[in-house]
N, C-alpha and C positions, 0 to 999 in steps of 0.2 A: 252403243246401246240404242235400241229402237226408240224414237221419240216422235209421236204424232204431232202434226203441226196445227191441228184444228181443235184442240181440246177446249179452247176459250169459247167455242160456239155452243157448248153444252152446259146445262145447269147441273153442276156436280157438287154434292154436299159431302163433307167428311164428318163423321161422328167419332168423338174421342171420349171413351169412358175413363174417368179420372178418379183414382183413389190412391192416396199416399204417393203422389208423383211430384211433389213440390220441387225436387231436385232436377227433374227432367222436363217438366211441362213447358217451361219457357223456351228451351232449345228446340223441343219438338214443334211447337207452334211457329217458331222462327224459321224452321226448315221446310215448312209446307209450301208446295208450289203455288204460283199465282193463279193458275187456272181453276182453283177451287172457289166456287161462288159463296158457299156457306161453310163455316167451320163451327160445328156444334160441340161444345165441351159440356159433358154431363158430370157435374160434381156429385159423386155417389156418397154424399155425407162424409167426405174425407175429413179426418180429424186434424190434418196438418194445414199448411197455408196454401194448398193448391187452389182453392176457390178465390182467395184474395189476389194471388198472382195473376190468375186469368182475368179477374175483374179489372185489374189495372191495365191489362193489355187490350181489353175491349174498347177502351177509350180511344185507342189509336188505330184500330183495325175494324172497319165496318162489317167485315165478313164474320167476325167472331160473335158467337152467341153463347152465353153461359146459362145453363139450366142447373138448378140445385135440387137435390133430393133431401128431404127432411130426415129420412132414414135410409140406411144402406140397403140396397136391393140386389147387389151383385152385378157382375159385368153384363149379364143378360138383361137385367132390369134397366141398367143404364142405357144399353143399346136400344131397347124397345122405346124408351123415352126419346132417344135421339132419332130413331126411325120415324116416329110419329111427327116430330118437329120438322124433319127433312121433307116428309110428304106434304106437310102443311105449307112449307115454303116453296113447293112446286119443283123439287129436285127431280131430275131425270135419272140420275144414278146416285147411289149412296154408298160411300166406302167407310170401312171401319179402320181406324188407326189407333193403336195403343198409345197411352200417354207416357210409357216408360222408355221410349226411344229404341225399342228393339227392331222396329220395322224400317226398312230402307225405302223411304218415300220416293227416291229417284226411280224406283221400279213401278211406281203407281201407273204410269201410262200403259205398261204391259198388262196390268190387271184390268184396265179399263177398255182396251181395244176389242176384246171378244164381245163385250156388251154393246159397244158403239156400232160394231159391224153386224150386230144381230145374230152372232153365232152362239151366244149363250145368254141366259137370264141372270146368271150368278157366277162369279169367278172367285177363286180362292187360291191362296198361295200354297205351294207344295215344296217344303224344304228337302224332301227326299230325292229330288231329281238332280240336285247339285252335289256331287260327291265331294268336291273340295270343301264346300260349306258344311256338309254333313259331318266331316271329320272334326269340325270345330264344335259341333253340338255336344253338350254334356251327355255322358253315357246314360244317365238316368232318363233324360228326355228322349234319347234315341230309342231305348228299349221300351219305354212307356208308350211312345207314339207308334212304334211298330206293332205292338200288341193291340193297342186301341184301334189302329188303322184297319186291321182285318175285321174286328168285331163291329166297327162302325160301318163297314161295307155291307155286312149282312143286315144290320139294324136299319140303315137308311135306304138300302136298295141301290145306291150308287157304287156299283162294283168297280167302276172305272176310276175311282178317286182314291186318294190316300191322304195322310196327314190331316185327320179330321179336326184336330185341336188347333190348327193354324188359324190365327185370328185376323190375318190380312185378307179381308173379303170385300167384294163389291157386288151390288145387286141393282138390277133395273127396277125402276119405280113400278112398272106394270106388274112384276112378280111380287114385289114387296107389299103393294096395296092389297093383294089377294091373300096374303098370309094371315092366319089367325094369330095375331101377335100376343094375345092373352094366353095362348097355349105354348109359347116359346119358353124354354127353361130360363130361369133368372140367374143361374149360377154358371160355373165353369163348363157345364154341359151345353151351353148356349149354341156353339157352332154346330154340334151334332144335331141338336134339336132343330136348328134352322134347316139343315139338309133333309131331315126326316119329313118336315112339313113341305119343303119344296118338291120332294119326290111325289107327294100326293097331289100336287098341283100339276105335275108333268113338266116341271121346269128343267131346262138344260143347264148343267153345272160343268164348268171347265176348270181344270187344274192349270195353274201357271207357275213355272219354276220361280221360286222366290226365296232365296236364302235369307235366313234370319240372322240378326246380329246379337251375339252373346257377349256381355261385358262384365261377367262375374256376378250378375244379379241372382237373387234366390229364385229357384224354380217354383212356379205355382202348381206344377204337376207333381204333387207329392204322392208318396207311396200309398197312404191310406185312401186317397181319392181314387187312384188307379185300381186298387184291389177291392175296395168296399163301396165306393159311391157310384162309379161309372158302370160296372157290370150289371147291377139291377136295373139301372136306367136304360142300358142298351137292350136288355132282354125285354123290358116293357115297350121300348120303341119298336123292336122287331115284331112282337105280338100284335101291337096296334097296327103297324104297317101291313102285315099279312092279312089281318082281318078286314081292314078297310079296303085294301087294294083288291082282294080276291072275293070278298063277299058283300061289300057295300057299293063301291064304285064300279066294280066289274065282276063278271063271272065267266071264267075261262077253263081250259083244260087244267091249268094249274090248280084251280079251285077244286076240280074233281079229284085230281091226284092227292091233294091234301085231305079231302073228306074221306078218301078211300085208304090212303096210306097211314095216316095217323091212328085211326081206330085199329087197323091191322097190327101196327107196331105195338101199341099199348096192350092189345089183347094177347099177342104173342109173349110179350115180356111178363105180364101179370100172370097169365095162365101157366106159362112155363115155370115161373118162379114158385107158384103155389104147388104145382104138381111135383116139382123137384124136391121141395121141402117135405111134402107128404110122403113120397116114396123113399126119400132118404131117411126119414124118421122110422119108417117101417122096415128099413134095411132090405128093400127088394128093388129090382130093376124096374124102371118105368116102361110101360108098354110102348112098342115101336110107333103105334098110331098116335099116342100122346106126344111123343118126342117130335114126330114129323109135323103134327098140327102146329105146335108152338114154333118150330123152326121155320116152316113155310110162311107162317103169319109174319114173323119178324122179317124174313128176307123179302117178301112181297111188300111189306110196309116200307122198308128202306128203299126199295126200288121205285115205288110210287113217289116217295118224298124226294128222291134224287131227281126224278123227272120234273117235279115241281120246281126244284132249285135250278135245274137247267133252263127252264122257261124264265125264271126270275133273273138269271144272269143276262138274258138277252132283252130284258124289259126296261133297261135304263132309258130314260127319256132322250130322244134324239132331235125333236123338232122344238125350237125355242118358242116361248109364248109371245115374244115380241119381235118386231122387225128392227132393221137397222135405224139408228137415230138420224 
């Protein structure tokens, strides 16, 4: 396994959102590598003994920092608190490590190297590149992540990425300090929300093959969240990204294609539907000109929008915001 020899040179902080992980948190902290300068555990108002266990460990490890939330804010809220603390401590790179032991921290150097080398501003794990590990993934997670993966590509603009809900992430301080942390989602949509905001910054994101470990724990990716909570958020993220990218931060041919194609498509669909209902109720055939007008409007609208999508596919950020450390 690839192991960099100079990680001690850098100021690297780990943020661990902790909620109901009293059975795993001690072993997770014990397994963290020595090159981490700061280990920030954010107790998200956990009702068990998680906070007490970490508080006992703080006495023997100067790297450990315990931050407590008075009220539960969700994984995103815990990460935002941890991010702010890491920036305050002067961290050059911040990594997220879950407190339930799912992540293989021996793979952490692989996640860090693209950031240290200046090839990316943000790195994330991708469980779908390792077919052996993929077979071990529970079927509900596999199906849910595959469906969410495609929708997240469109919503965030990172068409080259997959596995959007993977929580094994690392980010350069330069990119993190520019993010509007108040706008990051506080719940399980946190990872996708991060990607959407990174895209608007022009940050380069790199996937790293990173098999997860499943030990029979209950999945947080439940059906009602996949079907009812994520799709509206993904649609909202897509609309926000398209508007900001094409009409606020920039104006390009993609903007013109959208301004032309969307009205044509809507006109064709609405006009065609109204006329079809009208002539069907009269039990008479629609005039050829009416049919052609609706059909051409729809076809042209689709063609213009496909051209805009083609431009979007090639607009994935390629130049990192930061240089090598």
